[in-house]
N, C-alpha and C positions, 0 to 999 in steps of 0.2 A: 758781422752786421747786427744792428739792434732792431728790435721791434719786428722780428720775423717769427711769429708764432707758429706758422705752418712748418717751418724748418725745425723748430724745437720739438714740435709734436712728433714729427717723423723720426727724429733721433731718439726720442723717448721710446717710441714703439719698436724701432728696429735696431737700436744701438746694442741690444743684448744678443742679437742673433749672431751665430757663428758664420763665418764666410763659407757658404754652402758648397763652394767648389774646392775647399781645402780638405784634403784627405786627413783623417783623424788618427788612423792606425799606423804606427811606425812600421816600416817594412825593412829598414836596414839593408838595402841593396846597394851595391857599388857598381858604378859604370865608369868607363874610361874612354876618352877620345882625344885626338890631337886638338880639335877646336870644339869648344862647348859654347852653345848659343842659348842665351836665356831670353825667351819671348816667343810669341806666336804671330807677330805682325808680318806685314809684307816684307819688311827689311830682314826679319829673321829667316823667312823662307828663301829669299835670294842669297843671303849669306850662307845658308846651309847648302844650297845648290852649288854655289861657287866653290865652297870648301871641298866638295866631292870632285868637282872639275879639276881642282888643284891636287888631287890624289891624296887628300887628307881624310882621316877618319873624323866623323862629326856626329854630334848628338844635339838635338834640340830639346830644351826643357821648357815646355809651354804651359803657362798658367791657363791658357785658353783651350777650350775644346775645339773651337772652330778656328782654323788658321786663316791668316790674311789681314787681321786687324780691321781697320776702317775700309780697306779695299773690298773686302767681302762682307763688311758690316753695314752697308747701306750707301756708302759714298761711291756711287756708280757714275756720277756725272763728274768725271775726273778734272781736277784743277791742274791743267797741263802747262800753262804759259806757252813758251816757245817749244814746240814738240821736236824741233830739229836737234835739240841738245839732250834728248832722252835716248840713251843707248843701252847696250848690254842686255842683261836679263830683264831690266825694266821694260825695254822696248819689246823683248821677246814675249813678255806677259801680254802686252796689248796686241801683238801679232796673233797670239793664240785666241784672244777675244774675237778678233777679226775672223779667224778660221771657224770659230764656233758659229758665228752668225751668218756664215756662208751656207750653212746647212738649212734645208727646209724645215727640219724637225725643231729648230731653235725658235720658230715663229708660231707659237701655239695660239696666242691671243691677237695676233696682228699679222698682216701680210708684210713681208720684208720691204716691198716697194712702197708701202704706205708709211713706213717709219722715216722720220727725218726730224731735225731740230734746227731748221734754218731760223736765224735770228736769235738763237739762244746763246750764242757766244762760243760754243765748243763744237766743232764739226764732229759728228759721230764716227764716220768712216773715212778713212783715207785710203782709197783703192790703190793709188800709185805706190804707197808705202806699205800696203797690206797691213794696216793697223786699224784698230777700232778703240775709241777712247771712252765709250759710254756703254754700260752693261748692267745686267741684273745681278743682284748680290750672289745668288746661288751659282751663277756662271763663274764669277771670280773665285769663289771658294773651291769649285771643282778644279779650276786651273791650278790653284795653289796645291790642292791635294795631288793633282797629276804630277806636278814638279817633285813633290816628296816621294811619290811612288816610283816614278821613273828613275830617280837617283838613289833609291833604296836608303833613304835617310831615316835614321832612328829618331823617333819623336816620342817623348814622354809627355803626354797631355795631362791637364788637370793637376799639374805639379807646381807648387808655390815655394819660392825661395824662403828659407828661414831667415827673416830679416833681423833677428836678434843676434845669432852667432853662426849663421850659415855660410860664412865666407872664411876660409882658412888661407892665410897669407904667410909667405916665407921669403925673406930677402927681397921684399918689394914686388913680389909676384903672387897672383892668386894660384893656389895649389889645387883647391877643390871648393865646391859649393855643396850645400845640403838643402834639401827641401823639407817642408813640414811633415811629409810622410816618412822621413827618415832616409831617403835615398841620398847617396853621396856620389858626386860626379867629379872625377879628376880630369885635368886637361893641361895642355901646354899653353893654349891661348883661349881667351874668353871674349865673348861679344854680348854686350847688353843691348838687346834690340827691343826693349819694352818702351811703351809710351811714358812710363813713370820714372824710369831710371833706377829701379830698385837694386839691381846688382851693383851699379855704380855707387849708390849711396851706402850700401852695406859694406862695400870695400873701402869706405871712408875717403872716396875721391871728392874733391871740392865741387860744389854746385851752388846754383842760385835758384830761388823760387820768386817769381814776380817780376816787376818792371824795374829796371835800373833807372837812375836819374839820367837825364840827357848829358849831364856833365861827366858821367863815368867814362863813357867812350866817345865823347865829342859828337853826340847825335842830336837830331832835331825831333824825331818822331817817337822816341822812347818816352817813358815816364807818363805822368798825368797829362791828359790832353783835353781839358775842359773847353767846350765850345767848338771842337774840331769834329766835323761830321762829314766824312768823305764817302760814305755809302748811303747816306740818307736814312739810316736806321735810328732816328732820334724823334723826339716829340716836336713836331713842327708847329703845333698850336699849344697855347697855354692850357694845361690840364692840371687841376688841383691834385695835390698829393695826399689830401686828407679824406678820411672816410665820409665826413660831411664836408662837401666842397667849401673851401674858404675858412673852415673852422679848425684852427690849429689844435684846439683842445680835444678834438674828436679822435685824434690819433691818425697815424699814417696808414695808407692802404698796404695790403700784403706785398712784400717784395721790394719795398723802398727803404733804404738805409737812412738813419738819422745822422750818420757820419758825414762830415764835409768831404768833398771829393779830393782835396789836397791841393798843394801849390803846383802851379803849372810847371811841367817838366821834372817834377820831383819823382823819386822812386817810391815804390811800395811793394808789398808782398801779395798783391791782388792779381788774379788771373783772368784772362779773357774767358768768356762764358763757354760752357759745354752744352751739347744737346745730343739727341739721337737723330741720325739721318734716316727718317722713316721712308719705307718703300710702300707707296700707296698705289691704288689702281681704281679706275672707274669702270672696269669690266664687272658687271653684276655677278656673273658666275664665279668670279675669282675674288670677290670683295667681302671683307669682314666689316660689319658695322662697327664704328668706333665704340669700344667698350667703356663703361663707367669704371674709372679706376678706383683703387683703394684710397680711402681718405679724401674722396672728392668733396670739395667745398667751393661752390660757385663764387663766394666772396673773394677767393684768390684771384679771380679774373675780372673784378670790378674795374680795374684800370683799363683792361682791354675794351670793356663795354663803353667806357668814356672815349677811348680812341675811335671806336666806331661812330659814336655820337658826333665826334668832331668832323666826320666826313671821310675818314681814311677807309680805303677799300681794296688794299693791295695784297690781300691774303694769298692769292694764288700766283704771285709773281716769281716764287722760287719752287714751283712744282716742276722741276726740270725733268724733261721727258726721257725715260729709259725705254728700251724695246718692250714690246708686248703691253703697251698701254699702262706702263708703270712709271713711277717717279722716284727721283732722289729729292726728297723734300728738305729744304734747308731753311734756316732762319731768314726772315725778311720783315723789316719794319720795326717800329719802336717797342712792340710787345709781341713776341713770337716764340719760337721753339727754344731759343737760348734762355737758360735759367740763370739770369744775370746775378752774379754775386753769391751764388750758392755752392761754389766749388773751391773756395779758398783753402779749405783744409785738406782737400783730396790728395795732393802729392805726398804729404808727410803722414797721412792717416794710416792707421792699422788696416788690415784687410777687412776686419769687421766694420770699421767706420766707413771705409770706401764703399762697402756693400750698401750701407745705409744712405750714403750720398747718391749712389747710382739709383737706388730705389726711389729716392726723393725726386730725382730728375725724371724718372719714368712716370711717376704719379703726376708730376706737374705737366708733362707733355701730353700724356693721355688725357688728363683733365682739361687741358687746353682744347684738344680736338673734340672732346665730349661737350664742353661748354659751347663751342661754336656750332655744334650739330644740334643742340637741344635747347639752349637758353633763349627765352623770348626777347632779351635785349639785343640779340644779334640781328642785324638787318635781314629781312626775309629773303631778299634775292641772294645774299651771300650764303645764308643758311641752306637754301635750296640747293645751291651748287656744292656746298660742303658735303651734303648728304648723298651726292653722286659718287663720292670718294670713300675709300676705306682701306684698311690694311690688306696687303696682298696675301691671299691664303696660301700661295705656293712659295712664299719666302719665310725664312726663319721658322720653319714648321715645328721645331722642337722647343720654341721659346714663345709660344703664343702669338706668332707672326710679328714679334717685336725684335728689333735689332739686338744682336748679342753683344755688340760693342758700343759703349758710349764714346762720343767724339771727345777724346782728351786732346784738345787743341794745343795744350801746353801744360807741362808739369815742372819737373826739375830740368835744369839745363847745366851741363858741366862747365866748370871754370878751368880751362887748361892753360898752358903757357900762351896760347894764342886764342883770343876771343874775337870771333868775327862779328862785325857790327853793320849797321845800315850803310856805312861808308863803302864797304866792299860791294854790297848789293846794288848801290846806286852808282857804282863806277868811279867813285871819288878816290878810292884807294885800291891799288893793284893787288892781285893775289898771285902767289907763287905756289908750287907744289899741288896743283889741282888734282882732285880725285873724282871729279864730277861737276856738273853744272846745275844751277838753278836759274829761274827766269821769272817766277811769279812776282806779283806786286808785294810790297810790304803790307801785310794784311793782318789786322787784329780786330776781333769782335769786341763788343762792349765789355767793359770790366766792372762797372758799377752803375747802380741806379740810385739817385739821390734826390732830395728836395732842395730847390734853390732858394735864394734869399727872399723871393716873392711868394714862396709856398707852392711853386709848380714843380712837377716831376721832370727829371731829365736823365738821360743816359750819358756815359762817358767811356771812352776807350776805343771807339771806332776809327780805324785808320785804313787807308787804301792808297798807297803811293806807288805808282808804276815804276818798275825798274827799267831804265832806258835801253838796256840790252842784257842778254844772258851773262851771267857772271860765274866765275870759278869758285869752288868750295875747297879750301886747303886741307891737306892731310892732317895738319896740326889740330884741326877742329874736331877730329874724332878720336884723338888720343889724350889721355890725362897727362898731368905733369909727371915727369919721370920719377920724381921723388915720392910720388903717391902710388903709382902702379905701372909696371913695365910690360904687362901682357893683357890689358883690357882695352877693347875698342867700344866706343859709344856712338853709333851711327844715327841714333834717333834723338836722344837727349844730348845733342852735341854742344860744343863750346861756342855758343853764339849769344848775342844779346836778345832780349825779348822781341824787339821789333825786327831784327834780322831773321829770327826764327819764324816770324810771320810770313816770310817769303819761302824759307827753306822747308817748312813743315808740310810739304805736299807729298802725297803717297808715291808718285813716280820718283821723287828725289830720295825718299827713304829707301826705296828698292835699289837705287843707284848706290847709295852710301853703304847699304848692307853688303852688296856685292864687292865694293871696293875694300871694305873692312876685312872681309874674308880673304881676299887676294893678299892684302898686306899681312894678315895673320899667317897664311901659308908661307909666304916669303920669309917672314921673321923666324918661323920654325926652321926652314931650310938653312938659314944663315946663323941660327942660334944667337940671335941678337934681341936686345930690347926693342920694342916697337918704335920707340922714339929715335932710335939710331938706324933704322932701316934706310938704306940709300934710296932717295926718291927716284933716281933714274931707273932702278930696277922695277920699282912699282909702276912708274909711268909706262914703261915698255910693256908690262903685263896687261895693264888696263887698256892700252890702245889695241892690243891683240884681241881683247874681249869686246871691241867695238864700243868702249866707253867714250863719251864725248868730254874732253878735258878743257878745250879752249875753242873759241870761235875760229873758224878757218879763214 
């Protein structure tokens, strides 16, 4: 994007920094397991648990210190869709959440009977099913850690794949991987359970970044979608894009691209926006005043001030309630926590550059909250309410109460022999060889913010098309082409189009696919076969015994 001075400044300041979670001292240790899992996400945890259940040795190589990805990183108001198709270890996780909140000790800041979220769209507790779908971040992380401890799973944390030459392949299979610290891990099967798909990419498996053209897979909702606003997160009134309203020569406001949005339905390499899912509270004794971030510049929020001047006042519409007077705070409206257009480089970036991008997002989002809490251009009634909220002191305590995981809504996506599209999600095309089900709407956040022909600002990329019924996800979507790799599963950055990923990219589904990947990996070891040649009947039988939901009854 052009004319984004804030972005350039941050890259200048932080681009030189080493990735501070990357070990620098080579250790030259060697590890061996039947199944090697790279990642610390919820999918990685369920894959590891299932591998042990299948009597296979397993090791997790986690770049993350905190396990669970977004599930333990602030996304506590779960995007469930149709809960009846969530089975296996994924449902077990939400059952354990339920059990936790049955204890009186779980309710420190609120009485259990006072908690509820009627009208918010996702019922918190399902007593009949003994599940709970909404939870505090630290509760999710504890459950993830319990899974690991109970199954005695070896986890190497703070270990980063050497993306230059850290994958050794022989005869079309991964033999071993190496980390930046010098550790070497050999295995029979490998699972890439990262949000970025780094192992997949380093193994030279085909992938795509960005939106495909609608013509690529015969879709309607992929590609550029100018003028399509299905969640209402757009500028509903005409707001000048220029620093001096109406004066083109004064330059654009921060965060607005000079690039044209592109031809309707065309593909590009742009990504739906990222943000942090903040955990806020309005309990004074547990509340941290919104801090002034590094590099704060109130001019970066001039566009928001103009949105307020237009009469918009929906700031609090996505302060979704978690237990104990906390929130899962998500993007809402034309200018919010999504840092639109600032993540395009992230999937392919070095660790150092990713760190800079993450820091940029953190500064932007902290600056947004500080601006609303302090700036005189914010309406007084909204500002007064904002100042009753703050970061929860008892969450993310080792990270300044800030989420440890940025919401990577989309990065790389594998291109396998079978690429799932919106046609399967919408029930237009049948799916065979199911390994799990999804049900959420085709959901994409905005991808770009631009100036239109009349000099007004607008967003583009927001899609929300409901799936008519739950749909199956095929086994072929998590395996690469056989010619590229015969022993790698990709349950997170799987083989789907951009807009189909908008439905599949939900944390319960990632847990489902992680479990299914590990099951298939164990069976492929037992049968000494390439994963592409694994008989589906054998896999189906095993998944059904695990209470995975494969099709509608």
